[in-house]
LUMLUM-83818 format. One record per atom (N, C-alpha, C, O, CB): x, y, z; residue in three letters. Coordinates in steps of 0.1 Angstrom, whole numbers, plus 5000, padded with zeros to 4 digits. Each point is the difference from the previous one (the first is absolute). Glycine has a CB too. Layout:
XYZALA...
***
This chain:
182931105408SER501349965000SER500850154994SER499350084994SER500149635003SER501850305005VAL500850124997VAL501149974989VAL500949935002VAL498750155023VAL500249974963GLU501150004988GLU500850104999GLU499650125000GLU498949774988GLU502850105012PHE501050104997PHE500450004985PHE500449904995PHE500450085028PHE499050134971VAL500050004986VAL501550085000VAL500250095008VAL496949914983VAL503749985001SER501350084997SER499850094989SER499349964990SER502149865017SER499150304994PRO499850124989PRO500649944987PRO500949935000PRO499350275018PRO499149844973GLU500549984985GLU501350054997GLU500350115003GLU497649924991GLU503049905001PRO501550054998PRO500050124992PRO499350004989PRO501749785012PRO499650325002LYS500250134993LYS500949974990LYS500849915000LYS498950235019LYS500149954969GLU501149974989GLU501250095002GLU501149974996GLU497249974988GLU501450195024ARG501250065004ARG500050025015ARG498950035006ARG501450084971ARG500849875030SER499950005013SER500450155003SER500850064993SER499649685011SER499150325007ILE500150165003ILE501249985011ILE499949935010ILE497350174986ILE503849985001ARG501150015009ARG499850125008ARG499750104993ARG501749784994ARG498650145025LYS499950125009LYS501650035005LYS500649925006LYS496850025002LYS503050194989ALA501250025008ALA500050165001ALA499550084992ALA501849685000ALA499650275018VAL500350135003VAL501350034998VAL500949925004VAL497550085011VAL502050104980GLY501350054999GLY500450155003GLY499250094997GLY500849744988GLY501250185020PHE500550135004PHE500950054990PHE500749924994PHE499050025030PHE500450194975GLY501150054992GLY501050075008GLY500749935007GLY497750104975GLY501850115018ASN501150065005ASN499450075011ASN498850035000ASN502549984980ASN499750025030ILE499550075014ILE500650154996ILE501150024995ILE499149745026ILE499050354983GLN500450114998GLN500450065016GLN499349985010GLN499250034965GLN502550045025ILE500750055013ILE499850145001ILE500750064992ILE501049775008ILE497550245007ARG500050155003ARG500850045012ARG500449925009ARG497350084981ARG502750135010TYR500750045012TYR499250125005TYR500150114994TYR502249804998TYR497050085020TYR499150115005TYR500750105009TYR501049965007TYR497149884992TYR501550275000SER500550115010SER499449995014SER498849964999SER501550194982SER500049875029GLN499349985014GLN499650135005GLN500650104997GLN500849705008GLN497750215002THR499450115007THR499749995015THR499949895005THR499350154973THR500650085029VAL499649975013VAL498749965000VAL499150074994VAL502450095014VAL498149724998GLY498849935001GLY499050025011GLY500250095008GLY501149764982GLY497750105009ASP499050035011ASP499549865006ASP498850005005ASP500350244982ASP501649655013HIS499549885006HIS500250015017HIS501150035005HIS499649834971HIS498250105030PRO500250025014PRO500849875008PRO500250005012PRO497450154986PRO502649774994CYS500749885007CYS501550015003CYS500749925005CYS497649934984CYS502150255006THR501450035003THR500450035014THR499550105006THR500649994973THR500749835027ALA500250015014ALA500550125006ALA499650065010ALA500749714989ALA500950284992ARG500750125005ARG500450054987ARG500249944989ARG500649995034ARG499450234980GLY500550064987GLY498950034988GLY498949975001GLY503349895005GLY498250204983PRO499250014989PRO499749884991PRO500949914996PRO500050305007PRO497849794993PRO499649894993PRO500750024985PRO500250124997PRO497449855018PRO502949944977ILE500250024987ILE499349934991ILE499949885003ILE502050175003ILE497750004982SER499149954989SER500850014988SER501050074999SER496949995012SER501549854980LEU500450024985LEU499350114994LEU498850025003LEU501649744995LEU500250334993ASP499250114994ASP499649944988ASP500249894997ASP500950295013ASP498149924982TRP499449944988TRP501050024988TRP499749964989TRP497850105021TRP503550014993GLN501050014990GLN501149895001GLN500649965010GLN499050294989GLN500549714987TYR501049894996TYR500850004990TYR499750074991TYR499049815017TYR502450064992ASN500949984986ASN500049854996ASN500149915008ASN501650294999ASN498249794981ASP500149874995ASP501349935000ASP501050054994ASP497250014993ASP501749825019GLY501449945001GLY500149894988GLY499750034988GLY500450005039GLY500249884978VAL500449894988VAL498749904997VAL499149995009VAL503650014999VAL497349944981SER498949904996SER501049884999SER501050004993SER497050164992SER501649735023ILE500849884999ILE498949875000ILE498950015004ILE503150115009ILE498549764980PRO499149905000PRO499749965014PRO500750045010PRO500149894967PRO498049975025VAL499749965012VAL501049915006VAL500350015012VAL497550034982VAL502649854998ASP500849915002ASP501550055006ASP500549965010ASP498149924973ASP501950225009ASP501150085006ASP499950045011ASP500849985008ASP499850084976ASP498450015019TYR499650075015TYR500149885010TYR500850005009TYR497650204982TYR500849725008GLU499949895008GLU501349925002GLU500349975011GLU497450024983GLU503149984998SER501249945000SER501250095007SER500849955008SER498449934971SER500850245017LYS501150105005LYS499650085010LYS500749995010LYS500150014970LYS498050095020ILE499850105008ILE499449945015ILE500450015012ILE499350154966ILE499149775017ALA499249965013ALA500749905009ALA499749995012ALA498250044976ALA503149895007THR500749925009THR501350065008THR500549935008THR498649894977THR501250285012THR501250065005THR499550065015THR498950065002THR502350014972THR499749905035SER499550055015SER500050165000SER500850074994SER500349715018SER497950264996ARG499950155001ARG501250045011ARG500149955011ARG497150064981ARG503550105004LYS500950045009LYS499450135008LYS500450035011LYS501549864972LYS497150175012LYS499150125004LYS499149955011LYS499349904997LYS500750224979LYS499949935036PRO498849985007PRO498650044994PRO499950094993PRO501749935024PRO497549904987LEU498650054992LEU499350115009LEU499150074995LEU500449674993LEU501050275026ILE499350095010ILE501150135000ILE501249975002ILE497549805014ILE501150344982LEU500750115002LEU499950055016LEU498850015005LEU500950054967LEU501549995035SER499950055010SER499450175000SER500050054989SER501749765016SER497850255005ASP499650114999ASP501050114995ASP499850104992ASP498649825025ASP502950054989SER501150104994SER500349974986SER500350094993SER500849945028SER498949864975ARG500249974985ARG498850064991ARG500350044989ARG501049755018ARG497650214997ARG498850064993ARG500350165001ARG499950054989ARG498449745018ARG501950275003ARG500350135001ARG501150034991ARG499850114994ARG499449905028ARG501849934976ARG501250024991ARG499550014985ARG500350094992ARG501449795026ARG497650004979ILE499649984986ILE499250134996ILE500250074990ILE499849665012ILE499050295007LEU499250124996LEU500650135001LEU499650084991LEU498849805016LEU502650175001MET500750124999MET501050014989MET500050094991MET499649925033MET501249884977GLN501349994990GLN499550004986GLN500350084991GLN501049775025GLN497950044981ARG499749964985ARG498850094997ARG499950054989ARG501049685011ARG498250295007TYR498750084995TYR499850145004TYR499150064997TYR499749725003TYR502150275009GLY499950135004GLY499150065011GLY499950125001GLY500749884977GLY498749915030TYR499250035010TYR500750075010TYR501249995000TYR497549834994TYR500750265014ASP500750075012ASP499449945012ASP499049925000ASP501450294988ASP500149835023LEU499549935014LEU498650045004LEU499349945008LEU503150075001LEU497250124984GLU498550035002GLU499149904993GLU499049955006GLU501650304995GLU499649744987ASP499149884992ASP500349885006ASP499049935001ASP501050174976ASP501149845029ILE499949885007ILE499250005012ILE499149915002ILE503050064988ILE498150125020ASN499350045012ASN498550004998ASN499249955007ASN502950185000ASN497449944982THR498650014997THR499549854996THR499049965006THR501350294986THR500449695001ALA499749844997ALA500049935013ALA499049935003ALA502250064974ALA499750025031ILE500049925012ILE498750045009ILE499449915005ILE503350074993ILE497150125004ILE498750055007ILE498949994995ILE499049985007ILE502150165000ILE498649854979ALA498849934993ALA499949855002ALA498949955003ALA501350214979ALA501049775017ARG500049855004ARG499449965011ARG499149925002ARG502750064989ARG498950125020ARG499449965014ARG498750025002ARG499449935008ARG502550115000ARG497550064985LYS498650045001LYS499149894994LYS499149965006LYS501550294992LYS499749704992VAL499449924993VAL500249855008VAL498949935002VAL501550224975VAL500649815027ALA500149895009ALA499250025013ALA499349905004ALA502950064986ALA497750145016ARG499150025012ARG498649974996ARG499249925005ARG502250265007ARG498249894977GLN498649994994GLN499749864999GLN498949965005GLN501150244983GLN501049715006ARG499549884997ARG500049895013ARG499249915001ARG501850154975ARG499849985033GLU500049955013GLU498650015008GLU499349915006GLU503250154993GLU497150075000LYS498850045007LYS498949934992LYS499149965007LYS501950265001LYS498949784979SER499149914992SER499949875003SER498949944999SER501450204985SER500949795019ALA500049875002ALA499249985015ALA499149925003ALA503250044981ALA498350135025LYS499349985014LYS498450034998LYS499349915005LYS503150185010LYS497149994979LEU498750054998LEU499149884994LEU498949975004LEU502150274992LEU499749704994THR499549874996THR499849895009THR499049935000THR501950144982THR500149925027THR499849895010THR499050045010THR499249925005THR503349994992THR497550215006SER499150045010SER498550004995SER499149985007SER502850165005SER497949894975MET498950004992MET499549855000MET498849985004MET502050224982MET499849705011LYS499949865001LYS499549975014LYS498949955001LYS503049994982LYS498750105027LEU499449955013LEU499050065004LEU499249945007LEU502650014999LEU497950194990GLY498850065002GLY498749934995GLY499049995006GLY502450214995GLY498749744985ARG499249934993ARG499549885008ARG498849975003ARG502450114977ARG499949855024ALA499949865007ALA499150045012ALA499049935002ALA503549964992ALA497950215013PHE499450025013PHE498450054997PHE499149975008PHE503550105004PHE497150004978LYS498750024996LYS499449894994LYS498850005002LYS501650214995LYS500249694997ASN499249874996ASN499549935011ASN498949945000ASN502650044982ASN499550015029VAL499749915012VAL498950085006VAL498949945002VAL503649955002VAL497650235000ARG498850095006ARG498849964992ARG499049955006ARG502450265001ARG498549814982LEU498749984990LEU499649835002LEU498949965000LEU502050264980LEU500049735020GLY499849845002GLY499449965011GLY499049925000GLY502850044989GLY498750115023THR499549995012THR498650035003THR499149945006THR503150094997THR497750104991LYS498650055001LYS498949924993LYS498949975005LYS502350254996LYS499149744986MET499349914994MET499549875008MET498849965000MET502650134982MET499749855025ILE499749885007ILE499050025013ILE499249925003ILE503149994989ILE498050215013LEU499250045010LEU498550034997LEU499149975008LEU503050115001LEU497749984980GLN498750034995GLN499449874997GLN498849985003GLN501850244988GLN499949695003VAL499649864998VAL499549925010VAL499049944999VAL502450074985VAL499550015029ARG499549935012ARG498850075006ARG499049945004ARG503249985000ARG497850234996ARG498850075007ARG498849964993ARG498949975006ARG502550244999ARG498649784981SER498949994991SER499549845004SER498849975003SER502150224976SER500049725021SER499649865003SER499649995016SER499249915003SER502649994979SER498650185026GLN499649965013GLN498450075002GLN499149955007GLN503750055003GLN497150114983SER498850065001SER498849924992SER498850015002SER502550225002SER499249704987ALA498949924992ALA499449885008ALA499149934995ALA502250134983ALA
***
């Protein structure tokens, strides 16, 4: 038989809770990036340098800032990225073109690597089929000669 025993009542109940304080907002500089998934133009990335912004309670952030609709698009066009890098951060066309060339090179390498991976998988599969067929033929030959 099975007996269910209830635990002894505790003198103090333990309350588990998580609380959040303030959100620290930082404003980061931007720099010429190196991400190869940018379809056109220069990649743009956050720089290590930042300026401290405001500190606000989480509840205020969620009620005011997080619920407001975004007016700015999340994706920047290639011409917008160029303007930001040149006008705000002082990059010249040579810097931007160098970044574009580097991005294209890395993108080609990734594409080549992905193709090699697929061909390597196919090569292993063919090798396994060949070895499996070889083993089956050896078993048949040994059973026929016995």
